[in-house]
C-alpha positions as CSV (number, residue, x, y, z in Angstrom):
1,M,10.6,-18.9,115.8
2,P,14.6,-20.0,116.5
3,G,15.0,-16.1,117.3
4,L,14.7,-12.6,115.9
5,L,15.8,-12.6,112.5
6,L,18.7,-10.0,111.8
7,S,19.9,-8.9,108.4
8,V,23.5,-7.4,107.9
9,S,24.6,-6.0,104.7
10,F,27.9,-4.6,103.6
11,D,29.0,-2.8,100.2
12,D,31.8,-0.3,99.0
13,I,34.3,-1.9,100.8
14,D,36.9,-3.1,97.9
15,S,39.1,-0.4,96.0
16,R,41.4,-0.9,92.9
17,F,44.6,-1.6,94.8
18,W,43.7,-4.4,97.5
19,G,40.4,-5.6,99.7
20,C,37.1,-6.9,98.7
21,T,33.4,-6.5,99.7
22,T,33.4,-10.3,100.1
23,H,36.3,-10.7,102.1
24,L,35.3,-8.7,104.5
25,A,31.6,-10.7,104.5
26,G,33.3,-13.9,104.8
27,L,35.7,-12.4,108.2
28,F,32.2,-11.2,109.5
29,L,30.9,-14.7,109.1
30,V,33.5,-16.5,110.4
31,E,33.8,-13.9,113.6
32,A,30.0,-14.4,114.3
33,S,30.1,-18.1,113.8
34,H,31.8,-18.4,117.3
35,L,29.1,-15.8,118.9
36,P,27.0,-18.0,121.2
37,R,24.0,-16.8,120.4
38,V,24.0,-16.2,116.5
39,R,23.3,-18.5,114.1
40,L,22.7,-19.0,109.9
41,A,19.3,-18.1,108.9
42,D,20.4,-18.2,105.3
43,Y,23.2,-18.9,102.7
44,P,24.9,-15.4,102.9
45,L,24.0,-13.4,100.2
46,L,25.9,-12.1,96.9
47,V,24.0,-9.8,95.8
48,R,24.9,-8.1,92.1
49,L,23.4,-4.6,91.4
50,N,23.2,-2.3,88.5
51,P,26.2,-3.6,86.3
52,A,26.1,0.3,84.5
53,I,26.7,2.4,87.3
54,P,30.1,4.3,87.0
55,W,31.4,4.3,90.7
56,K,30.5,0.8,91.5
57,T,33.1,-1.6,92.9
58,R,34.3,-4.5,90.8
59,G,31.3,-6.6,90.0
60,N,29.0,-4.1,91.8
61,A,28.1,-6.9,94.3
62,A,27.1,-6.2,98.5
63,V,27.0,-8.9,100.6
64,V,24.1,-9.9,103.2
65,A,24.3,-11.8,106.0
66,R,20.7,-13.4,107.6
67,L,21.4,-14.7,111.2
68,W,18.9,-15.4,113.8
69,V,20.1,-14.1,117.2
70,D,19.1,-14.2,120.6
71,G,17.5,-11.3,121.4
72,E,17.8,-7.3,120.9
73,D,21.0,-7.1,122.9
74,A,23.0,-10.0,120.6
75,A,21.4,-8.2,117.5
76,W,23.0,-4.7,118.0
77,D,26.1,-6.3,119.4
78,T,26.6,-8.4,116.0
79,C,25.8,-5.3,114.1
80,G,28.3,-3.5,115.9
81,L,30.8,-6.1,115.2
82,A,30.1,-5.6,111.6
83,E,30.6,-2.0,111.8
84,S,34.0,-2.3,113.8
85,L,35.2,-4.7,111.1
86,A,34.2,-2.3,108.0
87,W,35.7,0.7,109.6
88,E,38.9,-1.1,110.5
89,Y,39.2,-3.1,107.0
90,T,39.1,0.3,105.1
91,A,41.3,2.9,107.0
92,P,43.4,4.2,105.8
93,R,41.9,4.0,102.4
94,V,45.3,5.3,100.7
95,G,45.0,6.6,97.1
96,E,41.1,6.0,96.9
97,P,40.0,8.6,99.9
98,E,36.2,8.8,98.0
99,K,35.6,5.0,98.5
100,Q,32.8,5.3,101.5
101,P,32.0,1.5,102.9
102,G,28.4,1.4,103.9
103,V,26.6,-1.2,106.7
104,A,23.3,-1.6,107.0
105,C,21.5,-3.9,109.8
106,V,17.8,-4.2,110.1
107,L,15.5,-6.5,112.3
108,G,12.6,-8.8,110.6
109,R,12.0,-9.6,107.1
110,P,12.8,-6.8,104.9
111,W,12.0,-8.3,101.4
112,E,8.3,-7.9,103.0
113,S,8.3,-4.0,102.9
114,R,7.1,-2.7,99.6
115,V,9.6,0.1,99.6
116,A,12.4,-2.0,100.4
117,R,11.7,-4.3,97.2
118,A,10.9,-1.0,95.3
119,L,14.3,0.3,96.3
120,Y,16.3,-3.3,95.2
121,S,14.6,-3.4,92.1
122,R,15.7,0.0,91.5
123,A,19.0,-0.5,92.3
124,L,20.0,-3.2,89.8
125,T,18.2,-1.3,86.6
126,D,18.8,3.0,87.6
127,V,20.7,5.4,89.7
128,V,20.1,5.3,93.2
129,T,20.7,8.6,95.6
130,V,21.9,8.2,99.6
131,D,19.2,10.2,100.1
132,E,16.4,7.6,98.6
133,A,18.8,4.9,100.5
134,L,17.9,6.5,103.8
135,R,14.4,7.3,103.8
136,V,13.7,3.9,102.4
137,A,16.3,2.7,105.9
138,W,14.2,5.0,108.0
139,R,11.0,3.5,107.1
140,I,11.7,-0.2,107.8
141,G,13.7,0.8,110.9
142,A,17.5,-0.2,109.4
143,R,20.8,1.2,111.4
144,V,23.1,2.1,108.6
145,A,26.3,3.8,108.9
146,G,28.9,4.9,106.3
147,G,29.0,6.9,103.0
148,R,27.9,5.6,99.5
149,G,28.0,2.6,100.2
150,R,24.9,3.0,102.6
151,I,23.3,3.0,98.8
152,G,23.9,-0.5,97.9
153,A,24.0,-2.1,101.2
154,V,20.3,-0.8,102.2
155,S,19.6,-2.0,98.8
156,A,20.5,-5.2,98.6
157,L,18.4,-6.4,102.4
158,A,15.0,-7.3,100.4
159,A,17.4,-8.7,97.4
160,L,16.6,-12.9,97.5
161,A,13.2,-13.1,98.7
162,P,11.3,-16.7,98.6
163,G,9.9,-16.6,95.0
164,D,13.4,-15.2,93.4
165,P,15.8,-17.0,91.5
166,Y,18.9,-17.8,92.7
167,T,22.4,-19.5,91.5
168,Y,25.2,-20.4,94.1
169,E,28.8,-19.2,94.0
170,L,31.8,-21.0,96.4
171,T,34.9,-18.3,96.7
172,A,38.3,-19.2,98.0
173,Y,40.2,-16.5,99.6
174,R,44.0,-16.0,99.8
175,H,46.1,-16.0,102.9
176,P,47.0,-12.4,103.8
177,S,50.7,-13.3,102.8
178,M,49.8,-13.8,99.0
179,W,47.9,-10.7,98.0
180,G,49.4,-9.3,95.3
181,E,51.3,-12.6,94.3
182,R,50.8,-14.3,91.5
183,R,47.6,-16.9,91.7
184,C,48.5,-20.2,91.4
185,V,46.2,-22.0,89.1
186,D,46.3,-25.4,87.5
187,H,44.1,-24.5,83.7
188,E,45.0,-27.9,82.5
189,A,43.4,-29.5,85.5
190,A,40.5,-27.2,84.8
191,A,39.9,-28.1,81.5
192,K,39.1,-31.8,83.1
193,V,37.2,-30.8,85.6
194,E,35.1,-28.8,83.2
195,A,34.5,-31.8,81.3
196,A,33.3,-34.0,84.0
197,V,30.9,-31.3,85.5
198,P,27.6,-31.0,84.7
199,P,25.9,-28.1,82.7
200,C,24.5,-26.9,86.1
201,V,28.2,-25.0,86.6
202,F,28.9,-22.8,84.3
203,N,31.0,-19.6,83.4
204,N,33.9,-20.8,85.1
205,Y,36.1,-22.2,82.3
206,D,37.1,-20.6,78.7
207,P,37.2,-23.5,76.5
208,Q,38.3,-20.6,73.5
209,R,41.3,-19.1,75.7
210,G,41.8,-23.0,77.4
211,R,41.7,-20.8,81.0
212,L,39.7,-20.7,84.0
213,T,37.6,-17.7,84.2
214,A,36.7,-17.9,88.1
215,A,40.0,-16.9,89.2
216,P,40.4,-13.1,88.9
217,G,43.9,-11.4,88.0
218,G,43.7,-7.9,90.2
219,P,45.3,-7.6,93.8
220,D,42.6,-8.6,95.7
221,P,41.9,-11.5,98.0
222,V,39.9,-13.6,96.3
223,L,41.7,-16.8,95.1
224,A,38.5,-18.0,92.9
225,G,34.8,-17.8,92.6
226,F,33.2,-20.8,91.2
227,R,29.4,-20.1,89.5
228,G,26.2,-23.1,89.3
229,T,23.3,-23.7,90.6
230,C,24.3,-27.2,92.4
231,P,26.4,-26.3,95.3
232,E,27.7,-30.2,95.3
233,W,29.6,-29.6,92.4
234,L,31.5,-26.5,92.6
235,G,34.0,-28.2,95.0
236,A,35.1,-30.0,92.0
237,Y,37.2,-27.2,91.2
238,S,38.8,-26.6,94.5
239,T,41.3,-29.4,92.5
240,V,42.6,-26.8,90.2
241,L,43.7,-24.7,92.9
242,C,47.9,-25.2,93.8
243,E,47.6,-22.3,96.3
244,E,45.7,-23.1,100.0
245,P,43.1,-21.1,100.2
246,H,42.5,-19.2,103.7
247,F,39.0,-19.7,104.0
248,W,35.9,-20.4,102.0
249,V,32.5,-19.1,101.4
250,L,29.6,-20.9,99.7
251,Y,27.0,-18.3,98.7
252,R,23.7,-17.7,97.5
253,S,23.5,-15.4,94.8
254,N,21.1,-13.4,92.2
255,Q,23.6,-13.6,89.4
256,H,23.1,-15.2,86.4
257,T,19.6,-14.8,86.9
258,D,18.8,-11.9,84.5
259,A,17.3,-9.8,87.7
260,H,18.0,-6.8,85.8
261,A,16.2,-7.9,82.8
262,R,13.2,-5.4,83.5
263,P,11.8,-3.0,80.9
264,L,14.1,-0.4,79.7
265,G,12.0,2.9,79.5
266,P,13.8,6.0,78.2
267,P,17.4,5.4,77.5
268,R,18.5,7.5,80.5
269,P,22.3,7.1,81.2
270,Y,23.3,4.5,83.5
271,K,20.3,3.3,82.9
272,T,20.2,-1.2,82.3
273,G,17.3,-3.1,81.4
274,V,15.2,-4.7,78.3
275,A,14.1,-3.1,75.2
276,K,12.5,-4.2,72.0
277,A,14.3,-2.5,68.5
278,V,13.9,-2.9,64.9
279,V,17.7,-2.4,63.5
280,E,17.6,0.3,61.0
281,S,21.1,0.0,59.4
282,D,23.3,-3.0,58.9
283,P,26.4,-3.9,61.0
284,R,29.6,-1.9,60.9
285,V,32.7,-3.3,62.1
286,A,35.2,-0.6,64.1
287,A,38.8,-0.9,64.4
288,G,39.4,-3.5,66.9
289,G,36.3,-6.0,65.8
290,H,33.8,-4.1,67.8
291,V,30.2,-4.3,66.2
292,F,27.8,-1.1,66.2
293,V,24.1,-1.4,65.1
294,R,21.9,1.3,64.4
295,A,18.2,0.7,65.9
296,R,14.7,2.1,66.8
297,L,13.1,1.2,69.7
298,E,10.2,0.3,70.6
299,G,8.9,3.9,72.2
300,G,10.3,5.7,69.1
301,A,14.1,6.6,70.1
302,S,17.1,5.8,67.7
303,V,19.8,4.1,69.4
304,E,22.9,3.1,68.3
305,L,23.8,-0.8,69.6
306,A,27.4,-1.9,70.7
307,F,28.7,-5.3,70.7
308,Y,32.2,-5.5,72.1
309,K,34.7,-7.9,70.5
310,E,35.4,-10.0,73.9
311,T,31.7,-11.1,73.8
312,G,32.6,-13.7,71.0
313,P,29.7,-15.2,69.9
314,L,27.2,-12.6,70.2
315,N,29.6,-10.0,68.5
316,R,29.4,-12.6,65.9
317,A,25.9,-12.7,65.8
318,A,25.5,-8.9,65.8
319,R,27.6,-9.1,62.3
320,L,24.9,-10.8,60.6
321,L,21.9,-8.4,62.2
322,R,20.0,-7.1,58.7
323,A,17.9,-3.7,58.3
324,G,14.3,-4.8,59.8
325,D,15.3,-7.3,62.0
326,S,13.0,-7.7,65.0
327,I,15.4,-8.0,68.0
328,T,15.1,-7.4,71.8
329,V,18.3,-6.4,73.9
330,L,19.4,-6.8,77.2
331,A,21.8,-3.7,77.7
332,N,23.1,-0.7,79.5
333,V,22.9,2.8,78.5
334,R,26.2,4.8,78.4
335,P,26.9,8.4,79.7
336,Y,27.8,9.7,76.2
337,S,26.4,9.7,72.5
338,P,29.2,9.4,69.9
339,H,26.8,10.0,66.9
340,G,24.0,11.8,68.7
341,I,21.8,9.4,70.0
342,P,22.3,7.0,73.1
343,L,24.3,4.0,72.8
344,L,23.7,1.0,74.6
345,T,25.9,-1.8,75.3
346,V,24.3,-5.4,74.5
347,E,24.8,-8.0,77.3
348,K,22.0,-10.4,75.7
349,M,20.2,-10.3,72.6
350,L,17.2,-12.0,71.5
351,V,16.5,-12.5,67.9
352,Q,12.4,-12.5,66.9
353,R,12.4,-12.1,63.6
354,V,14.6,-11.9,60.6
355,A,13.9,-9.6,57.8
356,A,14.2,-11.0,54.4
357,S,17.1,-9.5,52.9
358,R,18.2,-8.8,48.9
359,I,21.0,-7.9,46.9
360,R,21.4,-5.7,43.6
361,A,23.4,-7.4,41.1
362,S,24.5,-6.4,37.5
363,P,22.4,-8.4,34.7
364,R,23.8,-10.8,32.4
365,C,25.1,-9.6,28.4
366,P,22.2,-10.5,26.6
367,R,24.6,-11.6,23.5
368,C,27.6,-13.2,25.5
369,G,26.4,-14.0,28.7
370,H,29.0,-12.2,30.6
371,R,28.4,-9.9,33.6
372,M,27.7,-6.3,32.6
373,K,29.3,-3.4,34.2
374,R,27.2,-0.1,34.9
375,T,28.2,3.0,32.6
376,G,26.8,5.4,35.4
377,R,24.9,7.2,32.7
378,G,20.7,6.7,32.1
379,G,21.0,3.4,33.4
380,H,23.0,2.0,30.8
381,Y,25.3,-0.9,31.2
382,K,27.9,-2.5,28.8
383,C,29.4,-5.6,28.6
384,P,33.3,-5.7,28.9
385,R,33.3,-8.5,26.8
386,C,31.7,-8.2,23.5
387,G,31.2,-4.3,24.3
388,Y,27.1,-4.4,23.8
389,K,25.3,-1.7,25.4
390,A,21.8,-1.4,26.7
391,P,19.5,0.1,29.5
392,L,18.7,-2.4,31.6
393,S,17.8,-2.9,35.2
394,P,19.8,-4.8,37.9
395,L,19.0,-7.8,39.2
396,V,17.5,-8.1,43.0
397,I,18.2,-11.3,44.6
398,P,17.3,-13.0,47.7
399,E,20.0,-13.5,50.3
400,P,20.0,-16.7,52.4
401,R,20.3,-15.5,56.1
402,L,22.7,-16.9,58.3
403,M,21.0,-16.0,61.5
404,G,17.8,-17.3,62.9
405,P,15.5,-16.7,65.9
406,G,17.1,-17.5,69.1
407,V,19.0,-16.3,71.9
408,Y,22.3,-15.2,71.8
409,T,24.8,-14.4,74.8
410,P,28.8,-14.3,75.3
411,G,30.6,-17.1,75.5
412,E,30.8,-19.3,78.7
413,G,33.5,-17.6,80.6
414,R,32.3,-14.0,79.0
415,L,29.0,-13.8,80.9
416,R,28.5,-10.6,82.6
417,H,27.6,-11.2,86.6
418,L,23.9,-10.8,86.2
419,T,23.5,-12.1,83.2
420,A,21.6,-15.6,82.7
421,P,23.0,-18.5,80.1
422,P,20.0,-19.2,77.7
423,W,19.8,-23.1,78.4
424,L,20.0,-22.9,82.7
425,S,17.3,-24.3,84.5
426,I,17.4,-22.0,87.5
427,P,15.8,-22.5,90.6
428,I,13.4,-20.5,93.0
429,L,14.1,-19.3,96.4
430,E,11.4,-21.3,98.7
431,S,12.4,-20.2,102.2
432,L,15.5,-19.5,104.5
433,E,17.4,-22.6,104.5
434,G,18.8,-22.3,108.1
435,P,22.3,-23.9,107.2
436,E,24.8,-25.0,109.6
437,W,28.2,-22.9,109.9
438,G,30.1,-25.5,108.2
439,M,27.7,-25.9,105.4
440,A,28.5,-22.4,104.0
441,T,31.8,-21.3,105.8
442,S,35.0,-23.1,105.7
443,T,38.4,-22.4,107.6
444,S,40.4,-25.2,106.3
445,A,41.8,-26.1,102.5
446,N,38.7,-27.9,101.8
447,P,35.4,-26.4,100.7
448,P,32.2,-26.3,102.7
449,V,30.8,-28.5,100.0
450,Q,31.8,-31.9,98.6
451,H,31.5,-33.3,95.0
452,P,30.2,-36.3,94.1
453,P,32.3,-38.7,92.3
454,A,32.9,-37.6,88.3
455,S,30.4,-37.7,85.8
456,T,30.5,-38.7,82.3
457,G,30.7,-35.2,81.4
458,A,28.0,-32.7,79.8
459,H,30.1,-29.5,78.9
């Protein structure tokens, strides 16, 4: 073994006004790369947690650095460096005194602990309290400091174990002098890159709007974050940045792996998960284009499913649902119930079976063939052309369904952080890779990964 394995985790570092958990983690990695007794044991881990948590950071991400250290003294010195950087970075928290960062450090392999893995699983799908996180930290021997951020920091320690699916994100950070300024991104160049890269690079560009969606719009220090399963191609997007990055970090991540796609159970507020359901009513399109569908879960609970306009193809698919359809949804439970039943916002939908649909129509006049109209009395119909009246039955006509079984998701660039594209082949983590520092971080304008020659295009 090349030394002791140390995991250092950060959470709740960012705010609405500035800062970012991944940015602090990147600064820590740059500092740690200069320490003589510290080496990378794996790519830094970008760990997304339950997207339904109301007090989450943007994207609800914690970051874990797994390091080989030469002895316990080096381990706790490195942990002390992480804590001092976190307190310096987050003090003062002007305007957001309730924000409380968290740092956790542990020696060993936390993913081999049953309680640590259970905490990670719960943090993906439910609400975790500080007390729960601290109990697990004590059982695995973790050193923990900070406030509410300790929840995510401890929960992320056991993430991305061997056997877990993973993707990558290549993140470029801005010079401090550019924070708050408009990002310089060439969207036309992004369209050309998108046409050249293979489909292992995804959710970076929205072809409907013609915009690079990998660049955020807020005041945080992230310039852009490019996602995919093939890191050698992610560097191709560096050509669309007309603002020089301050530094780069290549993360291994659980995002876009459906890591949170676990059984939902009873629909309690802020839970996330998968539930089977039968549609009970035809869709209702609200003002603004949001679609609402009433359904009954497999356990018997009646719920309302929300498909927001911004989900694009998923929203359009929801408009085609009909009573009797059998579906499975990946959804978040909201804390309010406008119509007296739980409201679930849908991230992804699997249509398993579409019900036969029929429409009722007025019969034709047996005398002249014109479409008759109901008189409203005793089931009688009257022909508006010839005046013929008769007690007739309405016609029941099969309605062709425009929807078939399949998986429906938001469009490219609109997927939520954990939602996996249905067509993506996601790799499985086999073991720690131990990359060199230059393979995971770069303090120059060039990313730590270079891309191959342009392909023929697969997007």
